[in-house]
N, CA, C, O and the ligand as a Tripos MOL2 file, in Angstrom:
@<TRIPOS>MOLECULE
protein
  301   299    76     0     0
PROTEIN
NO_CHARGES

@<TRIPOS>ATOM
      1 N          53.3950   83.0940    9.3750 N.3       1 MET1
      2 CA         53.5600   82.8650   10.8210 C.3       1 MET1
      3 C          54.7620   81.9470   11.0580 C.2       1 MET1
      4 O          54.9950   80.9900   10.3200 O.2       1 MET1
      5 N          55.4940   82.2610   12.0840 N.am      2 THR2
      6 CA         56.6580   81.4570   12.4230 C.3       2 THR2
      7 C          56.5100   80.9380   13.8370 C.2       2 THR2
      8 O          56.0920   81.6640   14.7390 O.2       2 THR2
      9 N          56.8540   79.6830   14.0220 N.am      3 LEU3
     10 CA         56.6980   79.0730   15.3360 C.3       3 LEU3
     11 C          57.9620   79.2750   16.1650 C.2       3 LEU3
     12 O          59.0690   78.9600   15.7290 O.2       3 LEU3
     13 N          57.7710   79.8050   17.3650 N.am      4 TYR4
     14 CA         58.8940   80.0410   18.2550 C.3       4 TYR4
     15 C          58.7350   79.2210   19.5250 C.2       4 TYR4
     16 O          57.6220   78.9630   19.9830 O.2       4 TYR4
     17 N          59.8470   78.8230   20.0730 N.am      5 ASP5
     18 CA         59.8440   78.1390   21.3620 C.3       5 ASP5
     19 C          60.2330   79.1370   22.4450 C.2       5 ASP5
     20 O          61.1720   79.9170   22.2870 O.2       5 ASP5
     21 N          59.4910   79.0960   23.5460 N.am      6 TYR6
     22 CA         59.7830   79.9710   24.6690 C.3       6 TYR6
     23 C          59.9150   79.1420   25.9320 C.2       6 TYR6
     24 O          59.3590   78.0500   26.0510 O.2       6 TYR6
     25 N          60.6630   79.6920   26.8650 N.am      7 LYS7
     26 CA         60.7990   79.0340   28.1600 C.3       7 LYS7
     27 C          60.7250   80.0990   29.2430 C.2       7 LYS7
     28 O          61.3230   81.1690   29.1290 O.2       7 LYS7
     29 N          59.9800   79.7850   30.2930 N.am      8 CYS8
     30 CA         59.8440   80.7100   31.4050 C.3       8 CYS8
     31 C          60.8620   80.3470   32.4790 C.2       8 CYS8
     32 O          60.8970   79.2130   32.9540 O.2       8 CYS8
     33 N          61.6840   81.3120   32.8550 N.am      9 ASP9
     34 CA         62.6530   81.0690   33.9220 C.3       9 ASP9
     35 C          62.0010   81.1300   35.2960 C.2       9 ASP9
     36 O          62.6100   80.7650   36.3010 O.2       9 ASP9
     37 N          60.7730   81.5900   35.3280 N.am     10 GLY10
     38 CA         60.0810   81.6820   36.6090 C.3      10 GLY10
     39 C          59.5420   80.3340   37.0690 C.2      10 GLY10
     40 O          59.8380   79.8840   38.1760 O.2      10 GLY10
     41 N          58.7520   79.6940   36.2150 N.am     11 CYS11
     42 CA         58.1290   78.4210   36.6010 C.3      11 CYS11
     43 C          58.6750   77.2610   35.7890 C.2      11 CYS11
     44 O          58.3800   76.1050   36.0930 O.2      11 CYS11
     45 N          59.4640   77.5450   34.7630 N.am     12 GLY12
     46 CA         60.0970   76.4860   33.9960 C.3      12 GLY12
     47 C          59.2530   75.9310   32.8700 C.2      12 GLY12
     48 O          59.6670   75.0000   32.1800 O.2      12 GLY12
     49 N          58.0870   76.4880   32.6810 N.am     13 VAL13
     50 CA         57.2210   75.9600   31.6220 C.3      13 VAL13
     51 C          57.8020   76.3090   30.2580 C.2      13 VAL13
     52 O          58.4140   77.3600   30.0690 O.2      13 VAL13
     53 N          57.5940   75.4120   29.3300 N.am     14 ARG14
     54 CA         58.0560   75.6330   27.9650 C.3      14 ARG14
     55 C          56.8530   75.5830   27.0390 C.2      14 ARG14
     56 O          56.0160   74.6850   27.1380 O.2      14 ARG14
     57 N          56.7740   76.5370   26.1550 N.am     15 PHE15
     58 CA         55.6190   76.5880   25.2690 C.3      15 PHE15
     59 C          56.0310   77.1230   23.9110 C.2      15 PHE15
     60 O          57.0980   77.7120   23.7370 O.2      15 PHE15
     61 N          55.1420   76.8950   22.9600 N.am     16 GLU16
     62 CA         55.3780   77.3800   21.6110 C.3      16 GLU16
     63 C          54.3580   78.4580   21.2830 C.2      16 GLU16
     64 O          53.2020   78.4100   21.7050 O.2      16 GLU16
     65 N          54.8200   79.4140   20.5270 N.am     17 GLN17
     66 CA         53.9320   80.5020   20.1270 C.3      17 GLN17
     67 C          54.2600   80.8780   18.6940 C.2      17 GLN17
     68 O          55.4180   81.1100   18.3470 O.2      17 GLN17
     69 N          53.2450   80.9330   17.8830 N.am     18 ASP18
     70 CA         53.5150   81.3500   16.5140 C.3      18 ASP18
     71 C          53.0030   82.7540   16.2810 C.2      18 ASP18
     72 O          51.8470   83.0770   16.5550 O.2      18 ASP18
     73 N          53.8830   83.5630   15.7760 N.am     19 HIS19
     74 CA         53.5260   84.9420   15.4500 C.3      19 HIS19
     75 C          54.4610   85.4090   14.3530 C.2      19 HIS19
     76 O          55.5240   84.8240   14.1440 O.2      19 HIS19
     77 N          54.0680   86.4600   13.6530 N.am     20 PRO20
     78 CA         54.9520   86.9590   12.5880 C.3      20 PRO20
     79 C          56.2760   87.4560   13.1450 C.2      20 PRO20
     80 O          56.3770   87.8520   14.3060 O.2      20 PRO20
     81 N          57.2930   87.4240   12.2800 N.am     21 MET21
     82 CA         58.6080   87.8710   12.7290 C.3      21 MET21
     83 C          58.5940   89.3390   13.1440 C.2      21 MET21
     84 O          59.4180   89.7720   13.9500 O.2      21 MET21
     85 N          57.6560   90.0980   12.5890 N.am     22 SER22
     86 CA         57.6020   91.5210   12.8860 C.3      22 SER22
     87 C          56.9680   91.7790   14.2460 C.2      22 SER22
     88 O          57.1110   92.8650   14.8070 O.2      22 SER22
     89 N          56.2700   90.7820   14.7730 N.am     23 ALA23
     90 CA         55.6160   90.9660   16.0610 C.3      23 ALA23
     91 C          56.6450   90.8740   17.1820 C.2      23 ALA23
     92 O          57.6510   90.1760   17.0510 O.2      23 ALA23
     93 N          56.3940   91.5750   18.2790 N.am     24 PRO24
     94 CA         57.3190   91.4870   19.4130 C.3      24 PRO24
     95 C          57.2560   90.1150   20.0530 C.2      24 PRO24
     96 O          56.2040   89.4760   20.0490 O.2      24 PRO24
     97 N          58.3750   89.6510   20.6060 N.am     25 PRO25
     98 CA         58.3900   88.3310   21.2330 C.3      25 PRO25
     99 C          57.5590   88.3040   22.5070 C.2      25 PRO25
    100 O          57.2860   89.3370   23.1180 O.2      25 PRO25
    101 N          57.1720   87.1170   22.8830 N.am     26 VAL26
    102 CA         56.3940   86.9460   24.1110 C.3      26 VAL26
    103 C          57.2760   87.2710   25.3160 C.2      26 VAL26
    104 O          58.4150   86.8130   25.4030 O.2      26 VAL26
    105 N          56.7500   88.0480   26.2240 N.am     27 ARG27
    106 CA         57.5230   88.4160   27.4130 C.3      27 ARG27
    107 C          56.9060   87.8610   28.6890 C.2      27 ARG27
    108 O          57.6170   87.5270   29.6370 O.2      27 ARG27
    109 N          55.5920   87.7670   28.7070 N.am     28 VAL28
    110 CA         54.9120   87.3430   29.9250 C.3      28 VAL28
    111 C          54.5360   85.8770   29.8290 C.2      28 VAL28
    112 O          53.9740   85.4320   28.8280 O.2      28 VAL28
    113 N          54.8500   85.1300   30.8770 N.am     29 CYS29
    114 CA         54.5440   83.7060   30.9140 C.3      29 CYS29
    115 C          53.0440   83.4820   31.0240 C.2      29 CYS29
    116 O          52.3870   84.0860   31.8720 O.2      29 CYS29
    117 N          52.4980   82.6190   30.1750 N.am     30 PRO30
    118 CA         51.0600   82.3470   30.2370 C.3      30 PRO30
    119 C          50.6790   81.5090   31.4470 C.2      30 PRO30
    120 O          49.4990   81.4230   31.7870 O.2      30 PRO30
    121 N          51.6490   80.8940   32.1010 N.am     31 GLU31
    122 CA         51.3590   80.0360   33.2380 C.3      31 GLU31
    123 C          51.4070   80.7940   34.5580 C.2      31 GLU31
    124 O          50.4730   80.7320   35.3580 O.2      31 GLU31
    125 N          52.5150   81.5150   34.7770 N.am     32 CYS32
    126 CA         52.6880   82.1610   36.0760 C.3      32 CYS32
    127 C          52.6470   83.6850   35.9780 C.2      32 CYS32
    128 O          52.5890   84.3740   36.9970 O.2      32 CYS32
    129 N          52.6770   84.2090   34.7540 N.am     33 GLY33
    130 CA         52.5520   85.6500   34.5940 C.3      33 GLY33
    131 C          53.8390   86.4230   34.8100 C.2      33 GLY33
    132 O          53.8440   87.6530   34.7570 O.2      33 GLY33
    133 N          54.9270   85.7140   35.0510 N.am     34 ALA34
    134 CA         56.1950   86.3940   35.2770 C.3      34 ALA34
    135 C          56.7880   86.8620   33.9500 C.2      34 ALA34
    136 O          56.6130   86.2170   32.9170 O.2      34 ALA34
    137 N          57.4780   87.9740   33.9930 N.am     35 GLU35
    138 CA         58.1370   88.4740   32.7850 C.3      35 GLU35
    139 C          59.5470   87.9030   32.7000 C.2      35 GLU35
    140 O          60.5340   88.6340   32.6220 O.2      35 GLU35
    141 N          59.6070   86.5930   32.7170 N.am     36 LYS36
    142 CA         60.8960   85.9100   32.6580 C.3      36 LYS36
    143 C          60.9560   84.9610   31.4760 C.2      36 LYS36
    144 O          61.7350   84.0080   31.4640 O.2      36 LYS36
    145 N          60.1330   85.2310   30.4960 N.am     37 VAL37
    146 CA         60.0910   84.3680   29.3240 C.3      37 VAL37
    147 C          61.2220   84.7480   28.3810 C.2      37 VAL37
    148 O          61.4440   85.9190   28.0750 O.2      37 VAL37
    149 N          61.9170   83.7330   27.9390 N.am     38 ARG38
    150 CA         62.9610   83.9900   26.9500 C.3      38 ARG38
    151 C          62.7860   83.0380   25.7820 C.2      38 ARG38
    152 O          62.3030   81.9160   25.9320 O.2      38 ARG38
    153 N          63.1890   83.5110   24.6280 N.am     39 LYS39
    154 CA         63.0580   82.7110   23.4180 C.3      39 LYS39
    155 C          64.2170   81.7280   23.3520 C.2      39 LYS39
    156 O          65.3710   82.0970   23.5710 O.2      39 LYS39
    157 N          63.9050   80.4910   23.0540 N.am     40 ILE40
    158 CA         64.9430   79.4760   22.9370 C.3      40 ILE40
    159 C          64.9860   78.9850   21.5010 C.2      40 ILE40
    160 O          64.0560   79.1970   20.7230 O.2      40 ILE40
    161 N          66.0620   78.3390   21.1730 N.am     41 LEU41
    162 CA         66.2240   77.8520   19.8130 C.3      41 LEU41
    163 C          65.2160   76.7550   19.5350 C.2      41 LEU41
    164 O          65.0490   75.8230   20.3220 O.2      41 LEU41
    165 N          64.5600   76.8840   18.4190 N.am     42 SER42
    166 CA         63.6270   75.8490   18.0240 C.3      42 SER42
    167 C          64.3760   74.5810   17.6390 C.2      42 SER42
    168 O          65.5030   74.6270   17.1460 O.2      42 SER42
    169 N          63.7300   73.4640   17.8720 N.am     43 THR43
    170 CA         64.3630   72.1930   17.5350 C.3      43 THR43
    171 C          64.2780   71.9130   16.0450 C.2      43 THR43
    172 O          64.9540   71.0160   15.5400 O.2      43 THR43
    173 N          63.4660   72.6620   15.3520 N.am     44 GLY44
    174 CA         63.2860   72.3920   13.9270 C.3      44 GLY44
    175 C          64.3920   72.9980   13.0940 C.2      44 GLY44
    176 O          64.5860   74.2130   13.1150 O.2      44 GLY44
    177 N          65.1170   72.1760   12.3630 N.am     45 GLY45
    178 CA         66.1160   72.6650   11.4330 C.3      45 GLY45
    179 C          67.4180   73.0840   12.0600 C.2      45 GLY45
    180 O          68.2990   73.5970   11.3700 O.2      45 GLY45
    181 N          67.5590   72.8780   13.3480 N.am     46 VAL46
    182 CA         68.8010   73.2660   14.0120 C.3      46 VAL46
    183 C          69.6190   72.0180   14.3040 C.2      46 VAL46
    184 O          69.1550   71.1090   14.9920 O.2      46 VAL46
    185 N          70.8240   71.9770   13.7830 N.am     47 GLN47
    186 CA         71.7020   70.8380   14.0190 C.3      47 GLN47
    187 C          72.6500   71.1680   15.1640 C.2      47 GLN47
    188 O          73.3260   72.1970   15.1380 O.2      47 GLN47
    189 N          72.6970   70.3200   16.1410 N.am     48 ILE48
    190 CA         73.6600   70.5000   17.2150 C.3      48 ILE48
    191 C          75.0320   70.0210   16.7300 C.2      48 ILE48
    192 O          75.1580   68.9160   16.2010 O.2      48 ILE48
    193 N          76.0360   70.8420   16.9100 N.am     49 ALA49
    194 CA         77.3680   70.5000   16.4300 C.3      49 ALA49
    195 C          77.8660   69.2130   17.0810 C.2      49 ALA49
    196 O          77.7710   69.0390   18.2960 O.2      49 ALA49
    197 N          78.3870   68.3320   16.2690 N.am     50 GLY50
    198 CA         78.9430   67.0890   16.7790 C.3      50 GLY50
    199 C          77.9320   65.9700   16.9050 C.2      50 GLY50
    200 O          78.2650   64.8850   17.3830 O.2      50 GLY50
    201 N          76.6970   66.2150   16.4840 N.am     51 SER51
    202 CA         75.6830   65.1820   16.6280 C.3      51 SER51
    203 C          75.7180   64.1930   15.4720 C.2      51 SER51
    204 O          75.0620   63.1530   15.5170 O.2      51 SER51
    205 N          76.4660   64.5120   14.4630 N.am     52 ARG52
    206 CA         76.5390   63.5690   13.3500 C.3      52 ARG52
    207 C          78.0070   63.4130   12.9230 C.2      52 ARG52
    208 O          78.7950   64.3470   13.0720 O.2      52 ARG52
    209 N          78.3680   62.2600   12.4030 N.am     53 PRO53
    210 CA         79.7620   62.0350   12.0240 C.3      53 PRO53
    211 C          80.1580   62.8940   10.8350 C.2      53 PRO53
    212 O          79.3280   63.2400    9.9940 O.2      53 PRO53
    213 N          81.4160   63.2260   10.7810 N.am     54 SER54
    214 CA         81.9100   64.0480    9.6820 C.3      54 SER54
    215 C          81.9040   63.2540    8.3890 C.2      54 SER54
    216 O          82.3110   62.0930    8.3830 O.2      54 SER54
    217 N          81.4520   63.8490    7.2960 N.am     55 PRO55
    218 CA         81.4240   63.1360    6.0110 C.3      55 PRO55
    219 C          82.8210   62.8260    5.4840 C.2      55 PRO55
    220 O          82.9840   61.9720    4.6120 O.2      55 PRO55
    221 N          83.8220   63.5160    6.0100 N.am     56 SER56
    222 CA         85.1830   63.2970    5.5260 C.3      56 SER56
    223 C          85.8870   62.1720    6.2840 C.2      56 SER56
    224 O          87.0460   61.8680    6.0030 O.2      56 SER56
    225 N          85.2000   61.5600    7.2340 N.am     57 ALA57
    226 CA         85.8210   60.5160    8.0390 C.3      57 ALA57
    227 C          85.7620   59.1780    7.2980 C.2      57 ALA57
    228 O          85.1100   58.2370    7.7510 O.2      57 ALA57
    229 N          86.4320   59.1050    6.1830 N.am     58 ALA58
    230 CA         86.4760   57.8630    5.4200 C.3      58 ALA58
    231 C          87.6080   56.9880    5.9420 C.2      58 ALA58
    232 O          88.6130   57.4940    6.4420 O.2      58 ALA58
    233 N          87.4400   55.6800    5.8240 N.am     59 PRO59
    234 CA         88.5020   54.7810    6.2850 C.3      59 PRO59
    235 C          89.7440   54.9260    5.4170 C.2      59 PRO59
    236 O          89.6280   55.2460    4.2340 O.2      59 PRO59
    237 N          90.9150   54.7000    5.9690 N.am     60 PRO60
    238 CA         92.1450   54.7770    5.1690 C.3      60 PRO60
    239 C          92.1510   53.6810    4.1140 C.2      60 PRO60
    240 O          91.4690   52.6680    4.2690 O.2      60 PRO60
    241 N          92.9150   53.8720    3.0410 N.am     61 PRO61
    242 CA         92.9330   52.9150    1.9230 C.3      61 PRO61
    243 C          93.2330   51.4870    2.3680 C.2      61 PRO61
    244 O          92.6460   50.5400    1.8450 O.2      61 PRO61
    245 N          94.1240   51.3270    3.3100 N.am     62 CYS62
    246 CA         94.5010   49.9950    3.7230 C.3      62 CYS62
    247 C          93.3570   49.2390    4.3800 C.2      62 CYS62
    248 O          93.3110   48.0100    4.3280 O.2      62 CYS62
    249 N          92.4100   49.9860    5.0120 N.am     63 ALA63
    250 CA         91.3240   49.3180    5.7110 C.3      63 ALA63
    251 C          90.2370   48.8340    4.7570 C.2      63 ALA63
    252 O          89.3530   48.0780    5.1620 O.2      63 ALA63
    253 N          90.2900   49.2560    3.5100 N.am     64 SER64
    254 CA         89.2510   48.8690    2.5670 C.3      64 SER64
    255 C          89.5590   47.5420    1.8850 C.2      64 SER64
    256 O          88.7760   47.0930    1.0480 O.2      64 SER64
    257 N          90.6660   46.9100    2.2160 N.am     65 GLY65
    258 CA         90.9820   45.6110    1.6530 C.3      65 GLY65
    259 C          91.7010   45.6940    0.3300 C.2      65 GLY65
    260 O          91.8250   44.6890   -0.3700 O.2      65 GLY65
    261 N          92.1820   46.8810   -0.0310 N.am     66 GLY66
    262 CA         92.8510   47.0460   -1.3230 C.3      66 GLY66
    263 C          94.2530   46.4790   -1.3290 C.2      66 GLY66
    264 O          94.8000   46.1930   -2.3940 O.2      66 GLY66
    265 N          94.8460   46.3100   -0.1500 N.am     67 CYS67
    266 CA         96.1950   45.7890   -0.0970 C.3      67 CYS67
    267 C          96.3940   44.9450    1.1510 C.2      67 CYS67
    268 O          95.6400   45.0740    2.1150 O.2      67 CYS67
    269 N          97.3660   44.1140    1.1420 N.am     68 ALA68
    270 CA         97.6410   43.3020    2.3140 C.3      68 ALA68
    271 C          98.3650   44.1500    3.3530 C.2      68 ALA68
    272 O          98.9540   45.1800    3.0260 O.2      68 ALA68
    273 N          98.3160   43.7160    4.5860 N.am     69 GLY69
    274 CA         98.8850   44.4980    5.6660 C.3      69 GLY69
    275 C         100.3670   44.8130    5.4660 C.2      69 GLY69
    276 O         101.1810   43.9040    5.3020 O.2      69 GLY69
    277 N         100.7100   46.0790    5.4800 N.am     70 GLY70
    278 CA        102.1160   46.4920    5.4260 C.3      70 GLY70
    279 C         102.6650   46.6330    4.0280 C.2      70 GLY70
    280 O         103.7440   47.2000    3.8610 O.2      70 GLY70
    281 N         101.9700   46.1420    3.0060 N.am     71 MET71
    282 CA        102.5610   46.1570    1.6560 C.3      71 MET71
    283 C         102.5830   47.5570    1.0430 C.2      71 MET71
    284 O         103.4530   47.8530    0.2230 O.2      71 MET71
    285 N         101.6440   48.4210    1.4250 N.am     72 CYS72
    286 CA        101.6020   49.7440    0.8220 C.3      72 CYS72
    287 C         102.3130   50.7940    1.6770 C.2      72 CYS72
    288 O         102.4290   51.9540    1.2810 O.2      72 CYS72
    289 N         102.7710   50.3880    2.8150 N.am     73 GLY73
    290 CA        103.4990   51.3170    3.6400 C.3      73 GLY73
    291 C         102.6070   52.1490    4.5570 C.2      73 GLY73
    292 O         103.1070   52.8920    5.4010 O.2      73 GLY73
    293 N         101.3060   52.0300    4.3970 N.am     74 LEU74
    294 CA        100.4130   52.7970    5.2470 C.3      74 LEU74
    295 C          99.9590   52.0050    6.4560 C.2      74 LEU74
    296 O          99.5040   52.5740    7.4490 O.2      74 LEU74
    297 N         100.0850   50.7040    6.3700 N.am     75 GLY75
    298 CA         99.5820   49.8940    7.4510 C.3      75 GLY75
    299 C         100.6790   49.5860    8.4240 C.2      75 GLY75
    300 O         100.4460   48.9020    9.4210 O.2      75 GLY75
    301 ZN         56.1760   80.9490   34.1760 Zn       76 ZN76
@<TRIPOS>BOND
     1     1     2 1
     2     2     3 1
     3     3     4 2
     4     3     5 am
     5     5     6 1
     6     6     7 1
     7     7     8 2
     8     7     9 am
     9     9    10 1
    10    10    11 1
    11    11    12 2
    12    11    13 am
    13    13    14 1
    14    14    15 1
    15    15    16 2
    16    15    17 am
    17    17    18 1
    18    18    19 1
    19    19    20 2
    20    19    21 am
    21    21    22 1
    22    22    23 1
    23    23    24 2
    24    23    25 am
    25    25    26 1
    26    26    27 1
    27    27    28 2
    28    27    29 am
    29    29    30 1
    30    30    31 1
    31    31    32 2
    32    31    33 am
    33    33    34 1
    34    34    35 1
    35    35    36 2
    36    35    37 am
    37    37    38 1
    38    38    39 1
    39    39    40 2
    40    39    41 am
    41    41    42 1
    42    42    43 1
    43    43    44 2
    44    43    45 am
    45    45    46 1
    46    46    47 1
    47    47    48 2
    48    47    49 am
    49    49    50 1
    50    50    51 1
    51    51    52 2
    52    51    53 am
    53    53    54 1
    54    54    55 1
    55    55    56 2
    56    55    57 am
    57    57    58 1
    58    58    59 1
    59    59    60 2
    60    59    61 am
    61    61    62 1
    62    62    63 1
    63    63    64 2
    64    63    65 am
    65    65    66 1
    66    66    67 1
    67    67    68 2
    68    67    69 am
    69    69    70 1
    70    70    71 1
    71    71    72 2
    72    71    73 am
    73    73    74 1
    74    74    75 1
    75    75    76 2
    76    75    77 am
    77    77    78 1
    78    78    79 1
    79    79    80 2
    80    79    81 am
    81    81    82 1
    82    82    83 1
    83    83    84 2
    84    83    85 am
    85    85    86 1
    86    86    87 1
    87    87    88 2
    88    87    89 am
    89    89    90 1
    90    90    91 1
    91    91    92 2
    92    91    93 am
    93    93    94 1
    94    94    95 1
    95    95    96 2
    96    95    97 am
    97    97    98 1
    98    98    99 1
    99    99   100 2
   100    99   101 am
   101   101   102 1
   102   102   103 1
   103   103   104 2
   104   103   105 am
   105   105   106 1
   106   106   107 1
   107   107   108 2
   108   107   109 am
   109   109   110 1
   110   110   111 1
   111   111   112 2
   112   111   113 am
   113   113   114 1
   114   114   115 1
   115   115   116 2
   116   115   117 am
   117   117   118 1
   118   118   119 1
   119   119   120 2
   120   119   121 am
   121   121   122 1
   122   122   123 1
   123   123   124 2
   124   123   125 am
   125   125   126 1
   126   126   127 1
   127   127   128 2
   128   127   129 am
   129   129   130 1
   130   130   131 1
   131   131   132 2
   132   131   133 am
   133   133   134 1
   134   134   135 1
   135   135   136 2
   136   135   137 am
   137   137   138 1
   138   138   139 1
   139   139   140 2
   140   139   141 am
   141   141   142 1
   142   142   143 1
   143   143   144 2
   144   143   145 am
   145   145   146 1
   146   146   147 1
   147   147   148 2
   148   147   149 am
   149   149   150 1
   150   150   151 1
   151   151   152 2
   152   151   153 am
   153   153   154 1
   154   154   155 1
   155   155   156 2
   156   155   157 am
   157   157   158 1
   158   158   159 1
   159   159   160 2
   160   159   161 am
   161   161   162 1
   162   162   163 1
   163   163   164 2
   164   163   165 am
   165   165   166 1
   166   166   167 1
   167   167   168 2
   168   167   169 am
   169   169   170 1
   170   170   171 1
   171   171   172 2
   172   171   173 am
   173   173   174 1
   174   174   175 1
   175   175   176 2
   176   175   177 am
   177   177   178 1
   178   178   179 1
   179   179   180 2
   180   179   181 am
   181   181   182 1
   182   182   183 1
   183   183   184 2
   184   183   185 am
   185   185   186 1
   186   186   187 1
   187   187   188 2
   188   187   189 am
   189   189   190 1
   190   190   191 1
   191   191   192 2
   192   191   193 am
   193   193   194 1
   194   194   195 1
   195   195   196 2
   196   195   197 am
   197   197   198 1
   198   198   199 1
   199   199   200 2
   200   199   201 am
   201   201   202 1
   202   202   203 1
   203   203   204 2
   204   203   205 am
   205   205   206 1
   206   206   207 1
   207   207   208 2
   208   207   209 am
   209   209   210 1
   210   210   211 1
   211   211   212 2
   212   211   213 am
   213   213   214 1
   214   214   215 1
   215   215   216 2
   216   215   217 am
   217   217   218 1
   218   218   219 1
   219   219   220 2
   220   219   221 am
   221   221   222 1
   222   222   223 1
   223   223   224 2
   224   223   225 am
   225   225   226 1
   226   226   227 1
   227   227   228 2
   228   227   229 am
   229   229   230 1
   230   230   231 1
   231   231   232 2
   232   231   233 am
   233   233   234 1
   234   234   235 1
   235   235   236 2
   236   235   237 am
   237   237   238 1
   238   238   239 1
   239   239   240 2
   240   239   241 am
   241   241   242 1
   242   242   243 1
   243   243   244 2
   244   243   245 am
   245   245   246 1
   246   246   247 1
   247   247   248 2
   248   247   249 am
   249   249   250 1
   250   250   251 1
   251   251   252 2
   252   251   253 am
   253   253   254 1
   254   254   255 1
   255   255   256 2
   256   255   257 am
   257   257   258 1
   258   258   259 1
   259   259   260 2
   260   259   261 am
   261   261   262 1
   262   262   263 1
   263   263   264 2
   264   263   265 am
   265   265   266 1
   266   266   267 1
   267   267   268 2
   268   267   269 am
   269   269   270 1
   270   270   271 1
   271   271   272 2
   272   271   273 am
   273   273   274 1
   274   274   275 1
   275   275   276 2
   276   275   277 am
   277   277   278 1
   278   278   279 1
   279   279   280 2
   280   279   281 am
   281   281   282 1
   282   282   283 1
   283   283   284 2
   284   283   285 am
   285   285   286 1
   286   286   287 1
   287   287   288 2
   288   287   289 am
   289   289   290 1
   290   290   291 1
   291   291   292 2
   292   291   293 am
   293   293   294 1
   294   294   295 1
   295   295   296 2
   296   295   297 am
   297   297   298 1
   298   298   299 1
   299   299   300 2
@<TRIPOS>SUBSTRUCTURE
     1 MET1         2 RESIDUE 1 A MET
     2 THR2         6 RESIDUE 1 A THR
     3 LEU3        10 RESIDUE 1 A LEU
     4 TYR4        14 RESIDUE 1 A TYR
     5 ASP5        18 RESIDUE 1 A ASP
     6 TYR6        22 RESIDUE 1 A TYR
     7 LYS7        26 RESIDUE 1 A LYS
     8 CYS8        30 RESIDUE 1 A CYS
     9 ASP9        34 RESIDUE 1 A ASP
    10 GLY10       38 RESIDUE 1 A GLY
    11 CYS11       42 RESIDUE 1 A CYS
    12 GLY12       46 RESIDUE 1 A GLY
    13 VAL13       50 RESIDUE 1 A VAL
    14 ARG14       54 RESIDUE 1 A ARG
    15 PHE15       58 RESIDUE 1 A PHE
    16 GLU16       62 RESIDUE 1 A GLU
    17 GLN17       66 RESIDUE 1 A GLN
    18 ASP18       70 RESIDUE 1 A ASP
    19 HIS19       74 RESIDUE 1 A HIS
    20 PRO20       78 RESIDUE 1 A PRO
    21 MET21       82 RESIDUE 1 A MET
    22 SER22       86 RESIDUE 1 A SER
    23 ALA23       90 RESIDUE 1 A ALA
    24 PRO24       94 RESIDUE 1 A PRO
    25 PRO25       98 RESIDUE 1 A PRO
    26 VAL26      102 RESIDUE 1 A VAL
    27 ARG27      106 RESIDUE 1 A ARG
    28 VAL28      110 RESIDUE 1 A VAL
    29 CYS29      114 RESIDUE 1 A CYS
    30 PRO30      118 RESIDUE 1 A PRO
    31 GLU31      122 RESIDUE 1 A GLU
    32 CYS32      126 RESIDUE 1 A CYS
    33 GLY33      130 RESIDUE 1 A GLY
    34 ALA34      134 RESIDUE 1 A ALA
    35 GLU35      138 RESIDUE 1 A GLU
    36 LYS36      142 RESIDUE 1 A LYS
    37 VAL37      146 RESIDUE 1 A VAL
    38 ARG38      150 RESIDUE 1 A ARG
    39 LYS39      154 RESIDUE 1 A LYS
    40 ILE40      158 RESIDUE 1 A ILE
    41 LEU41      162 RESIDUE 1 A LEU
    42 SER42      166 RESIDUE 1 A SER
    43 THR43      170 RESIDUE 1 A THR
    44 GLY44      174 RESIDUE 1 A GLY
    45 GLY45      178 RESIDUE 1 A GLY
    46 VAL46      182 RESIDUE 1 A VAL
    47 GLN47      186 RESIDUE 1 A GLN
    48 ILE48      190 RESIDUE 1 A ILE
    49 ALA49      194 RESIDUE 1 A ALA
    50 GLY50      198 RESIDUE 1 A GLY
    51 SER51      202 RESIDUE 1 A SER
    52 ARG52      206 RESIDUE 1 A ARG
    53 PRO53      210 RESIDUE 1 A PRO
    54 SER54      214 RESIDUE 1 A SER
    55 PRO55      218 RESIDUE 1 A PRO
    56 SER56      222 RESIDUE 1 A SER
    57 ALA57      226 RESIDUE 1 A ALA
    58 ALA58      230 RESIDUE 1 A ALA
    59 PRO59      234 RESIDUE 1 A PRO
    60 PRO60      238 RESIDUE 1 A PRO
    61 PRO61      242 RESIDUE 1 A PRO
    62 CYS62      246 RESIDUE 1 A CYS
    63 ALA63      250 RESIDUE 1 A ALA
    64 SER64      254 RESIDUE 1 A SER
    65 GLY65      258 RESIDUE 1 A GLY
    66 GLY66      262 RESIDUE 1 A GLY
    67 CYS67      266 RESIDUE 1 A CYS
    68 ALA68      270 RESIDUE 1 A ALA
    69 GLY69      274 RESIDUE 1 A GLY
    70 GLY70      278 RESIDUE 1 A GLY
    71 MET71      282 RESIDUE 1 A MET
    72 CYS72      286 RESIDUE 1 A CYS
    73 GLY73      290 RESIDUE 1 A GLY
    74 LEU74      294 RESIDUE 1 A LEU
    75 GLY75      298 RESIDUE 1 A GLY
    76 ZN76       301 GROUP 0 **** ****
């Protein structure tokens, strides 16, 4: 079973439903009965781009205290 997040565009309710991937997605809202339910991205395991700093953003050599200001030509 896989847990899916759904949102109803009719009444705005958001709910979770777990069903096998082979099963058809939920179409009818359990709250208002409108067929305006759409599947939304689950919050589990999904990283929003830009939410974490890049691992390559290391400080330049001069900022690490390896040399005095201006002596290596980078500062
Ligand atoms: Zn609804």
